[in-house]
VEXPAPA-763512 format. One line per 10 residues: their letters; for each residue x, y, z of N, C-alpha, C. Coordinates in steps of 0.001 Angstrom, whole numbers, plus 500000, padded with zeros to 6 digits. Layout:
BEGIN
A	X:Y:Z:X:Y:Z:X:Y:Z  ... .
//
This chain:
BEGIN
MAYIFLDESG	911120:816926:304217:912545:816883:304526:913407:816497:303276  914533:817245:303165:915485:816957:302052:916613:816090:302589  917217:815401:301682:918233:814413:302104:919490:814513:301284  920648:814296:301899:921957:814227:301304:922500:812744:301584  922830:812076:300550:923395:810677:300745:924862:810754:300301  925746:810169:301116:927166:810337:300852:927889:808911:300858  928733:808724:299868:929489:807493:299800:930791:807780:299121  931701:806699:299235:932994:806958:298560:933282:805680:297762  934292:805803:296805:934779:804782:296009:936237:804871:295859  936859:803723:295836:938376:803664:295869:938849:803409:297336 .
DLGFNFKKKK	940104:803585:297601:940570:803441:298967:941555:804527:299344  941892:804596:300601:942848:805581:301032:944122:805023:301416  944455:803929:300795:945821:803370:300987:946779:804068:300058  948064:804159:300499:949117:804890:299755:950269:804006:299420  950182:802718:299603:951244:801827:299216:950902:801333:297759  951353:802036:296794:950991:801745:295391:951695:800456:294864  952471:799798:295643:953108:798538:295248:952112:797421:295385  951092:797700:296247:950051:796732:296422:949141:796768:295187  948753:795592:294661:948063:795493:293441:946626:796210:293500  946023:796020:294674:944584:796538:294764:944464:797934:295212 .
TSRHFVVTCL	945619:798638:295443:945644:800047:295910:945148:800922:294689  944137:801677:294934:943627:802519:293753:944504:803790:293691  944531:804438:292559:945235:805646:292348:944370:806786:292667  943044:806633:292744:942097:807695:292957:941173:807363:294125  940635:808400:294703:939661:808157:295766:938536:809216:295468  937280:808806:295517:936093:809640:295176:935126:809746:296289  934708:810872:296665:933537:810970:297562:932429:811809:296901  931219:811270:297011:930115:811836:296277:928959:812007:297112  928211:813168:296926:926960:813377:297590:925823:813391:296616  924755:812783:296895:923541:812826:296130:922458:813521:296927 .
FVKEKGSVEK	922032:814681:296368:920998:815459:297049:919581:815168:296459  918744:814823:297410:917370:814308:296969:916394:815185:297751  915499:815765:297078:914365:816517:297726:913205:815674:298236  913070:814559:297532:911962:813638:297920:912437:812199:297738  912893:811543:298785:913563:810207:298612:912700:809009:298158  911420:809156:298363:910532:808064:297992:910635:807591:296496  910659:808570:295618:910689:808225:294195:912027:807660:293844  913121:808035:294519:914415:807481:294267:914564:806071:294756  913927:805843:295905:913980:804523:296520:913338:803515:295529  912375:803967:294823:911636:802999:293910:912507:802568:292798 .
IIKKIFSKFS	913631:803239:292511:914583:802656:291540:915100:801300:291991  915494:801152:293264:915944:799927:293721:914926:798822:293676  913671:799153:294045:912573:798170:293914:912388:797766:292496  912502:798675:291530:912295:798412:290183:913387:797425:289615  914609:797672:290046:915679:796828:289646:915459:795402:290186  915144:795326:291463:914913:794028:292098:913693:793277:291454  912768:794006:291019:911531:793336:290493:911869:792604:289180  912983:792918:288538:913308:792251:287266:914269:791090:287558  914833:790908:288784:915628:789805:289088:914862:788517:289255  915708:787420:288944:915103:786093:289203:915086:785852:290670 .
KKEVRTHGGV	914380:784766:291126:914342:784468:292565:915734:784233:293119  916575:783600:292304:917929:783289:292700:918681:784542:292930  918522:785466:291992:919306:786771:292092:918850:787572:293270  917647:787545:293585:917086:788213:294796:917763:787670:295980  917842:786343:296092:918396:785709:297288:919785:785983:297422  920592:786017:296403:922038:786177:296420:922388:787615:296738  921466:788544:296428:921817:789978:296739:921548:790398:298101  920708:789613:298830:920404:789930:300184:919858:791365:300422  919068:791811:299406:918431:793073:299533:919329:794302:299209  920540:794109:298711:921501:795181:298497:922130:795065:297161 .
LHAFKEKQGT	922196:796167:296451:922936:796311:295170:924347:796851:295494  925338:796224:294945:926689:796691:295042:927247:797004:293692  927538:798224:293374:927940:798618:292029:929102:797774:291528  930058:797532:292354:931255:796808:291891:930955:795456:291464  929895:794789:292022:929574:793436:291701:928456:793253:290654  927756:794298:290374:926602:794197:289468:926987:794043:288007  926045:793486:287262:926251:793360:285831:926124:794701:285113  926797:794781:283991:926801:796083:283236:925388:796655:282989  924475:795730:282582:923109:796188:282320:922465:796698:283535  922665:796124:284681:921981:796573:285908:922387:797916:286295 .
KQKLLKLLRE	923769:798240:286220:924302:799534:286542:923730:800641:285551  923696:800253:284335:923213:801183:283304:921772:801517:283492  921053:800462:283818:919578:800741:284041:919343:801626:285224  920074:801369:286367:919947:802183:287546:920232:803604:287208  921337:803837:286519:921750:805219:286287:920772:805921:285307  920141:805161:284394:919185:805749:283436:917917:806151:284177  917532:805346:285156:916323:805612:285945:916571:806871:286824  917853:807005:287288:918193:808100:288238:918166:809414:287472  918674:809433:286259:918795:810685:285487:917379:811296:285283  916321:810541:285421:914931:810999:285245:914453:811624:286516 .
KDVSIISIYL	915181:811552:287568:914637:812073:288864:915211:813479:289117  914494:814095:290103:914959:815508:290528:916038:815332:291570  917285:815096:291139:918294:814926:292081:919520:815787:291593  920502:816056:292503:921644:816683:292147:922861:815953:292706  923975:815908:291913:925126:815172:292312:926396:816096:292400  927124:816021:293412:928351:816767:293527:929424:815828:294020  930630:815954:293428:931626:814937:293828:933040:815547:293791  933898:815044:294634:935322:815411:294777:936160:814191:294550  937152:814310:293672:937998:813186:293520:939547:813548:293824  940231:812580:294343:941660:812814:294642:942450:811879:293806 .
NKLKVYTKLH	943514:812535:293257:944619:811817:292673:945592:811604:293820  945655:810406:294371:946349:810107:295580:947819:810443:295506  948345:810498:294291:949735:810832:294154:950096:812294:294508  948978:813108:294546:949129:814545:294821:948772:814858:296303  948343:813842:297049:947964:814091:298481:949331:814331:299296  949225:815313:300112:950362:815688:300940:950786:814399:301780  952079:814209:301857:952603:813060:302575:952155:812997:304036  952054:814132:304678:951705:814147:306075:950245:813629:306299  949392:813555:305196:948031:813089:305328:947951:811538:305059  949053:810899:304661:949016:809537:304352:948618:808661:305475 .
NEKHVLYNYV	949023:809108:306697:948713:808325:307885:947586:808925:308706  946833:809897:308097:945714:810529:308709:944463:810331:307915  944155:809101:307559:943051:808727:306713:941739:809268:307152  941396:809136:308397:940204:809604:308938:939993:811168:308844  941147:811767:309135:941177:813349:308970:940972:813702:307555  941584:813034:306638:941396:813353:305210:939991:813120:304745  939435:811948:305129:938086:811637:304678:937025:812615:305323  937196:813013:306477:936309:814035:307177:936507:815346:306405  937714:815680:306102:937987:816964:305434:937267:817026:304029  937397:815944:303318:936799:815889:301947:935245:815972:302116 .
ANILLDRIYT	934698:815223:303028:933206:815240:303255:932765:816620:303583  933494:817368:304409:933131:818647:304804:933174:819644:303611  934161:819552:302804:934287:820392:301589:933007:820132:300666  932622:818932:300560:931468:818545:299725:930184:819260:300322  930030:819058:301635:928893:819685:302285:928893:821183:302131  930038:821764:302230:930128:823271:302131:929791:823681:300726  930175:822935:299799:929919:823348:298400:928393:823174:298102  927732:822190:298735:926296:822083:298529:925546:823281:299107  926032:823786:300139:925450:824963:300773:925724:826245:300015  926967:826392:299531:927293:827594:298854:926683:827587:297402 .
KKLIPTNQPI	926404:826487:296844:925686:826370:295566:924159:826410:295722  923736:826518:296971:922315:826651:297277:921480:825454:296825  922089:824273:296886:921380:823120:296540:920365:822667:297618  920656:823133:298812:919825:822781:300019:918916:823901:300389  917653:823590:300551:916705:824566:301061:916942:824786:302563  917135:826018:302913:917388:826365:304278:916129:826532:305214  915014:826413:304567:913762:826551:305296:913084:825272:305674  913839:824117:305606:913270:822837:305941:914329:821891:306526  913979:820957:307308:914991:819979:307902:915821:819286:306865  917094:819173:307137:918039:818383:306296:918597:817268:306989 .
KLIASRRETN	918678:816104:306321:919242:814952:306924:920395:814456:305956  921576:814281:306548:922687:813708:305796:922975:812232:306242  922867:811315:305316:923104:809959:305689:924260:809435:304916  925307:809014:305655:926503:808577:305087:926594:807017:305182  927159:806416:304133:927331:804996:304177:928380:804577:305129  928093:803575:305929:928971:803159:306974:930235:802548:306364  931346:803174:306736:932694:802697:306259:933550:802267:307422  933207:802491:308595:933953:802112:309803:933079:801263:310769  933681:800334:311443:932941:799681:312492:933249:800299:313869  934241:801172:313914:934649:801808:315140:933595:802887:315440 .
KFLNQNFCNY	932850:802773:316553:931867:803713:316935:932439:805112:317141  933657:805186:317766:934285:806368:318035:934580:807174:316777  935110:806481:315795:935407:807194:314546:934096:807665:313811  933051:806853:313932:931846:807226:313283:931226:808458:313991  931332:808494:315315:930799:809645:316108:931614:810874:315819  932903:810711:315672:933862:811802:315375:933562:812444:314066  933168:811587:313029:932805:812070:311743:931483:812903:311868  930460:812347:312569:929268:813121:312688:929471:814466:313418  930183:814372:314495:930390:815642:315289:931151:816658:314503  932229:816216:313748:932988:817152:312945:932136:817921:311981 .
LQSQVSGKHK	931305:817143:311185:930539:817765:310166:929460:818692:310811  928895:818220:311922:927889:819044:312529:928433:820417:312993  929652:820366:313596:930187:821579:314139:930674:822528:312883  931088:821932:311833:931508:822717:310670:930303:823417:310084  929221:822677:309912:928009:823305:309280:927412:824353:310127  927239:824073:311439:926715:824933:312365:927479:826251:312582  928873:826051:312505:929800:827167:312722:929844:828029:311542  929849:827484:310347:930061:828314:309147:928764:828814:308511  927783:827960:308539:926511:828272:307842:925336:828602:308787  925594:828421:310104:924569:828707:311114:923345:827886:310859 .
LEVDIEIKSP	923500:826626:310427:922352:825757:310068:922492:824484:310808  921538:823839:311057:921538:822426:311652:921256:821403:310680  921992:820348:310638:921676:819211:309815:921882:817983:310644  920927:817090:310479:920902:815791:311188:921784:814837:310406  922773:814359:311125:923782:813404:310450:923656:812005:310999  923485:810997:310131:923473:809629:310539:924384:808770:309668  924810:807676:310210:925595:806724:309482:924813:805409:309401  924507:804959:308236:923693:803735:308053:924373:802752:307017  923860:801592:306958:924330:800620:305987:923444:800724:304731  923903:800265:303521:923053:800329:302342:921830:799444:302522 .
YQEKCLQIVD	921915:798425:303394:920690:797637:303579:919605:798408:304401  920063:799271:305287:919119:800070:306056:918586:801218:305238  919332:801711:304279:918920:802932:303572:919151:802623:302112  918092:802448:301370:918144:802079:299882:918872:803156:299053  918727:804451:299447:919314:805516:298576:920821:805400:298601  921401:804847:299648:922823:804664:299754:923251:803706:298631  922427:802836:298176:922796:801876:297071:922836:802679:295743  921994:803733:295654:922012:804604:294541:923295:805408:294427  923655:806038:295501:924844:806936:295542:926139:806061:295437  926057:804779:295770:927168:803878:295628:927472:803698:294099 .
CVCWAIFRKY	926357:803493:293404:926544:803284:291912:926960:804654:291275  926481:805762:291686:926914:807024:291126:928458:807306:291419  928810:807022:292656:930203:807257:292980:931110:806300:292317  930710:805101:292111:931447:804075:291327:931642:804521:289944  930565:805116:289261:930664:805552:287911:931666:806656:287777  931647:807559:288697:932651:808679:288671:934072:808200:288929  934240:807241:289869:935533:806657:290127:936013:805991:288884  935146:805228:288188:935611:804544:286984:936116:805436:285873  935630:806650:285842:935977:807630:284892:937479:807982:285132  937856:808148:286319:939245:808624:286679:940240:807441:286796 .
EHSDKSYVDI	939741:806326:287358:940628:805221:287621:940923:804391:286422  939895:804252:285530:940007:803410:284340:939668:804159:283035  939559:805466:283083:939343:806279:281852:938106:805702:281141  937087:805396:281844:935837:804943:281242:934700:805898:281650  934270:806736:280688:933156:807691:280952:931820:807181:280593  931734:805942:280138:930432:805481:279664:929325:805534:280689  929665:805285:281930:928639:805175:282990:928258:806587:283409  929278:807321:283761:929077:808682:284251:928411:809653:283261  928545:809409:282005:927950:810180:280964:926414:810048:280997  925937:808931:281482:924507:808669:281582:923804:809716:282463 .
IKDRIVEESP	924546:810075:283505:923960:810946:284559:924633:812372:284517  925316:812708:283478:926040:813977:283349:925144:815271:283596  923895:815148:283174:923047:816303:283393:922628:816457:284789  922890:815499:285625:922496:815619:287107:923727:815980:287940  924884:816088:287364:926076:816438:288112:926303:817894:288128  926209:818527:289272:926398:819994:289480:927922:820283:289502  928662:819515:290179:930126:819800:290330:930837:818407:290455  931989:818384:289761:932943:817246:289831:934318:817830:289718  934997:817871:290825:936252:818604:290844:937349:817915:291669  938582:818157:291358:939677:817546:292174:939956:818340:293475 .
LFP	940468:817543:294459:940773:818211:295734:942138:818867:295696  943033:818069:295040:944459:818576:294927:944723:818606:293407  944449:819748:292722:944630:819810:291250:946122:819688:290885 .
//
């Protein structure tokens, strides 16, 4: 079975007077043909932590909180794996005003575009089961189910294929911790003009494009 892991970085707030409102929003998919070898990256990172660091992490790596060396090591290990990365970034200043209050619609739309591009670029084998696992961003069960139903209908309608879609936490699914770091690295490139992290994995990035150029 092949896997697609999806996560986002930044926020979908549009009140730029607020200090923590980001100017960009990034959604990233990590395509993995065999997730076992990728999961080992997390195990390898944790094996180098002290007992105190292991306890404070609670089994989860968060890119925003990790030390520079930890993030660099994770990305260097990832670039040696057989994975593909595709990402869409939004300059929120260019997002249509009517979408400012339709955050869930906008997020679903971006996720669908990513999935569509994965199919059109033939990154996904069509002769085996595919599972998409998205990082949980909502506690509302209705919104989560709406997200899964929307993507399922889009894929089956346009590509005549079935994909199993789940929403999990990074604790439940280790590869979500990997895509979290990847998405953070791409976000940092646009939000803070820092390419140092994303350049580590540039050879694994198939596409990195704006939604509203």
